[in-house]
N, C-alpha and C positions, 0 to 999 in steps of 0.2 A: 780104678786106673791108678798107675804108679804116679807119684808126685812129680818126679823129674820129667816124665813123658808129659804129663799134664801141663807143667810149666812151659816146656818147649811148644806145645801146641797153643797155649794161651798167648805167648809172645809172637809166635807166627801169625796168629789171628788178628793181631794189631797191625800187621803189615810192615812195610819197609821202615816206618817211623820208629819202631822198636828193635829193629835188627841189631843195633849196637849192643843189646843186652844178651843175645843168644849165647855167647861164649861165658859171659859173667853168671850165667844161671847156676853154674857149678858152685859158685860162692852163695847164691841165693837159696838154693834147695835146703842145705843143712841149717842155715841160719834161720829161715823162715819156718822150717819144719819144727825146730826147737820152741820158737816163740808160739806158734799155733798149737803145739801140744800143751803149752802152759796156759793159753787161753782156754782150751778144751777142758783143763782141769780146774778152771774156774779163777785162775789168778787174774789179778789187775795188771794193767799197763800203766807204768809210770814214764811218761813221755818227756824226754830232755832233748832240746835242740841248742845249737850254738846261736849266737846273736843274729847272724845273717839269715838263719833259718826259722826265726821266731814266727814269721807268717805261715810257715809250713805247718808249725805246731798247732796254730789256730785252725788251719784248714783241716787238719787231721781230726782234731777233737770235735769240729763242727760236722764233719762228713761221716765219720765212722758209724755213728748211731742215727743218722738223719731219718726222719719219718718215713721216707719212701723205701727204706731198707726193709725187706720182709724176712728178717732174721732176728734172732735174740740180740738184745743190747750187749755191748761188750763194755766192761768197766775200764775206763781210761781216764787218766787225769794228768795234766801237765805239771811237772815238778815246780814251775814258777807259780802255779796257783796254790800249791801246798806250803812252799817256802820261798817267798819272793826275794829273800836276802841271799840266795845261793851263791851269787856272784861274789860274796864277801867271805865265803868259806874257803879256807886254805889249810893244806895239810891233811895228813891221814886221820889225825884225832878228830878234827872237825867234820870231816866225812863220815867217820865212824859214828859220831853223834847224830848226824842226819839220817844215816841208815838206821840207827836205833830208833828214831822217831818213826821212820817208814815201817819198821818191823812192827812196832806197837800199833800204828794206824791200820796196817793190812794183815796183822798177824802173820807176817812172813809170806803171805800169799800174793806176791807181785813180782814183777820183773821189769827191767829197764828197757826202753826203746830209745836209743841215742841216734840222732841224725845231725851230722855236722863234721867240722874239721876235728881231726885226731888230737891236735896239740892245743886244743881249748881246755881250760880248767873244767868246764862243764862236762867233758868226755870222761874225766877221771872216775867219777862215781860209777858209771856204766862199765867202764873198762875193768874195774875191779871185781866185777860180778860175772862169773862164768855163764849165767843164764840170760845175759843181756842180748837183745837184737841190736846189732850195730850197723848203721849205714854210715860208714866213716869215710871222710875225705882227706886226701893227701897223705895217707899213712896205711901201711899194711898192718892188719890185725887179724888173728886167727878167728875164724868163724864170723867174719864180717863181710858185708857187701861193701866193695871199695869204689870210690868215686872220686872225681877231681873237682875241687871247688872253683878252679880257674876255667873250667869248661863253660863256654859261653852258652851251652845248652843246659846248664845244671838244673835250673828250675823246671824246665820241661821235663827233664829226666826224672827228677824227684816226683813230679806228678805222675808220670807213667809208672813209675815203681810203686807209688801209692795205689794206683788203679789195679796193678797186678796183685799187690797185697790184698786189696779189699776183694777181688774176685776169688783169690785163693782162700781167704777167710770164709766167705760164703760157701765155696766148693767143700771145704773142710767140715763146716757146721752141718751141711746138708748131706754128707756122706758120699759125695762124688769122688772124692779122693781120700786116701789115708796118708796123712803126712808122716806117720810113723813107720811106714813100709820101707 
């Protein structure tokens, strides 16, 4: 099944609670297709969130590979676990040094997944890399899922998007959809 049609069907299967995302799926499909293609190639996910979404980073890392998942484990790590001093990194040269460390650690086989406000310093590293998956707030950015941090339902929407991502990941791994079509 085509990925865009599968996504629409998956959104509609959730009922009215996720109808808000029907139009935004056009941002979703290319961004998530790129990320899932990288997962299928064996790349690791380096997860970065802004400070207000740290709870979500914990949720994702705890949920993505939970034992009840009947699929291969996905390599994911939170940047805070690799480099807890990231908040003190400023400027391009310091970010380059951090990227060099990640390149050595993962042999270049990783991509960033950023969730949070676009004006956060934590977003800069992911925005510099064209293969990043961006769920960015309060900013327009190419190949990114756009959200609003001031939306009173933002936490619920993030959980809904994660659920859709998780379903999409399983469907992709088990050959139900081809994200590269």
